[in-house]
N, C-alpha and C positions, 0 to 999 in steps of 0.2 A: 856576678860579674870580677870588673877586672880590676886589681890597684889604683888603676885610675880612675878606671870612673867613684871606687869604695874612697879611695883619697878625697878628692871632689864634693861624695855627700858627706861627709866627717866634717869638710869648710865650710860646705853651707850649713848644716847644723850648728854649728859651735858659728856665723855669723845671724840665723834667723832667732838663732834663743837666745842672741846676747838685742834681737831688737836692732841694726847695725844692719836697712834696706842699701843703703851703699855699697859695706861690702858684698852682698848676697848681692846687687846686677850686678857688681866686677865679678864677682868670680863664675856666676852666669856667661857673662860677654868672655870672656878670658875663656872662657869651656869652647865656643864658639872661634873664637880665634882662632885657639890646637888644636881646629879638625874634629872633634870632636860632635857626634851627630846631631842636630838640633832635638831627635827623636829620641833620640839615647839620655841627653840629658834632659826634659820633662818628665822621658819616665823614669829611668833607673836613678833621678839623682835627684831629679824639684819631688818626686812624688812618690821614690823613700823616705826623702827628707820629712816630708807631711805625711804622713804615714808613721814615722817615728814620734813626730810631735804626738796624734792619738794614741799610740802605748803608752807616750812616757809621763800621760796627763792618767789614765789610767792604772795604773800601779804607784801613782800620787806623788812622783818623779819630779815630774814640774807643775806650778801653779794653772788655773786659769788663767790668770794673767798673761800669765807667758807661752804659754798655749795661743791665745788668740794674738799675741805681739808674732810670736813666727806666724802664724798661721800669716797675718798682717804681710812678714813679709817676703812671706812661701808671691804670696799673691801679688806684692810688686817684683817678681823674680818672672812671673808668668805673662804681667805686663810689659814688661822692656821686653822676653824673649819675643811677644808679639810682633815688635817694631824690630826684629832680628832679620825678621823670617826670611829671606829674597826669592826665596819661591811665589810663581806665579799660578794663578786660578787655574786649573784644568779645563774646558769647560765641558770636558765632551768624560773627565769626572762628574758633573754634577753639582748637587745643592742640597746640602744637611740641614735641618732646624736642630738644635743643641739647646734642649731645657731640662729647668727640674719641678719638679710635684707641685703643682700648690701648693702651702704648704713643707716646701722642701728650701729647707736655707744650708745646707754644706753644698755649694756653688763648686766648690773646688771642681772635686771631680767632671763633673761639666767642661770644667772647662781647662783645664787638660784634656777631652777627647778635643772638643770645640778646638785647641791649638794641631793635637798631634793628625784634623783631618785636612789643616788648612796645610800645614803642611806636604800632606801627602795630594793634595794640589785642588779637593774640594769648596765650592762656594760655601760659604757656613756662615750660618744669622743667629750667633751666640743672643740666646734670650735671660739668659741670668736667673740665678733663682725665682722658690717660688713667686712661678707663674700658674695667673688665675686659668681654667682649663677653658673658658668661653673667650680670655682675648689668647691664649693660643693655638684655634682652631681662629678666631679674625687670622689672624696672622698665615693662619696654611694656604688660606685660601687668597690673601696676598701675593700670596709669594711662591708659593705651590710646590716646596720643593722635593724632591727624591723620595725622601725618609722622613720623618721624623724621632732621633736620637731625644730619650727624656730617662732620667738621673733623678734618685732616689737612693739617701741611702738609715732612710727612719724606714721600718715595717710598721710603726703606728701608721705610716701615708699609702700606706698597702690602699684603699678604700680612697684615696685621690685619684693614687696610679691608673685603680681599673676606669675611674669616670673617667681621664686625660685618654685609654688608648682607647677605648671605647667610640668618644670622643673628635680620636682622631682618623681613625679608621670608618667612621659610619660620613667623614666628607670624602676619602675616597685616601689617604692617606697612610699605607704602612707604616709601623715603627718597630724603633729593636731597642731595646730600655737593658741597662746596666742597673750597680749599685747593693750594696750588702742588703736591700730592703726587700728583695728579688729573691731574698733564701741558698742557703746551698746547693750549686746546682742551676741556679734559673728559676725553681720549681715551682715561684709565686708568679712568675713572669708569664710558664704554663699557662695555667687557672687564673688571671688573669686578660689572656689571650692572644696578649703580644704575640707580633709576627717574629719576634725574633731576639734572644736577649746575646749580650759577651758579659764576657770573666770581668775585665775590662778597658781598658783605651786604646791599650792597640788590640787584642780580640777582633774592637771594637769598629773599629779602621780595618784590618783580612775580611770579616765581615760583608761591608759595605763595598770594599773594593771587588769580592769574591763575585758580587751581579747584585741588578738591581735586584729589592724585596719586591711579590707581586703586590703588587695595590688591587685589595681588593674589593666586590663591586656591591653595591649596599642592600642588602635582602631584603631589609625593610621587619628584621625578623627581632625581636626583645634582644638584649643585650642580658645577658646570666645572670641572675641574682645574685648576692653571696650572705644579702644582712637577710638574715634571719631576728625572728622575734628577740632574742634578747642580747643580741650583737643593736637593733634599732632602741629596745628597752638601756640599755647600758648606756649608751651612747647620750643618751633623753636626758638618765640619771648622774652622767658621769661628775660634772662639780661638786653635786650633792658628796659626792660617794665617796670625793677624795674630802671633802670637808666632816664626813662622820668620821673616816680612818682617823686626819690627823685628832679628832677629839679621844675615838681610842686607845692612841700609841703611844698620849701625851702624860708623861708621868710628873705629880706634880712635886715642883725642886728638883728635877731633872733635866736635860736637854734632851728632846726628839733627836731619838737614832737616824727616826727616818723624817726631811723635810716634808713641804707639801710636792715641792718638783721633785721630789723623788716616790712620791703615793701618788704621783695625779700621773709618775710614766710605766708605774705599776697598771695602771687601771689602763691606761691606753694600750699597753701589747699583751691584757686581755683581752680587748675590743679587737684588734686587729688578727692577736688568734684564731676567735673566733668567726674573725671575717672571709679566713679560708681555711677556716677548719683543721687547723693543727695545732695543737699542745706543743708541738716542740718549738714552737717562735717563741713562748712564752715563759718554756724552760729555759730554752737558750739567752733566752732574755733575764732572769730570775739572776741565774747563774754567772753571769755578766757582774750586773746590779751587784751579785754577793764577792765580787774580787774585787768588783768596785770600791765598795764603804767597808772589809775588812786594809784593805790597806791606806784610809783612813781613818784606823783605826775606833769603828761602828765595831760591838757587838756582833760576832754569825749571828746569835739566837734572835737579833731583834728582826732578819730574815720572814725565818717559820712566824711570829711574830705575826707581823706584817700579813704574811698570806694567813693565818690562821683569821685576821681582822675585815681579812679580803672578803675570805668565805661565808664567815657570818653576815654578810654585807647582802651577799647575791643564795642566799642559802634557798629561792627561788627560781635559780636557777639549772637546769642539769648539769647542761652543758660545760658552759661557766666553771661550778660541782669539778666534773673531771679531767677539767689542767688546770686550775692550783688545785689538787689533791696527785696532779702526777710532777708538778712544781716541786712538793711539797722537799724531794729527795736535791734541790738544784746542784749542777756542778757549778763548783769553783772555778773560774778557770782568771787568770789576772785585764782578761779583755776580748770583749771581742770580735768572730772576723772583721778585720774591715778591707775588705777586699770590695769596691768600688771605682768609675771609670778610673781608673787615675793610686787606688789604695787612700783616698782619705779614710782616714775615720770617721765614725761611726755616729 
């Protein structure tokens, strides 16, 4: 990162955390007027600030309200930059659909990718956050894009991602995926059958520019099944399981160390680990959650207590118990891997 870019990052960080969208959009416009390339501004300044927002929240140095404020300002910056781009659509480049997986509300990485692709001349259909798979496929049939780029930040959306990938491919459209949900090196992208994976927006744009992804011919084969009995049963009983954990971990006269939201996330990540058959997915989440809770002065023993309570309630599920046993010694880290299309916090 050059000194000039670093200076702009600091200036945008100050404006975003202050909630000053006018200053933020002015800084972005000034950067373009000074000759900073649009793609550099998007990925090395705006995305860098948004990634910092996530890390600072995880470390408890900014509040949830400040995080939301800064994200809203950065979204406003993206919107303003979209109207500043002078690049005309290059029909030879083709058409790409960009969308978030059903249930995925972290749209910032997908929006970054959409804007980078537009800068490079692609015609882009940006569908935004939480696109239900049937609507995604219906839009495919209307627009016939060269590829679909699907974004997901949370690994708990992997079953939905699997459904979306399979449905798009069945419609004859290749799929490139990105986001922290797909694991280090895109390991879950391969498992779910995506045609390609990219670690960030720049890599995704380079991949698409290198040549068209091959369109699959529908074979009629059944899609790969990853949901076994344990995953299905835990999914069906997730609500009851969370309520039971809240009761188990609530001490009379003391505030709970874990909220119902925390415990629901614990159950959801256990289900995701079972779906992709990777205990490391759950262990990594527990390590991240430990860091988040520790930064908020929740005693570290609360984490093993929650894992023990969860193990007691899934005693009839041997795969789940093995995942929990492996996570019993979580790695403490201040923040989870936040690489996605453009670096948005997961």
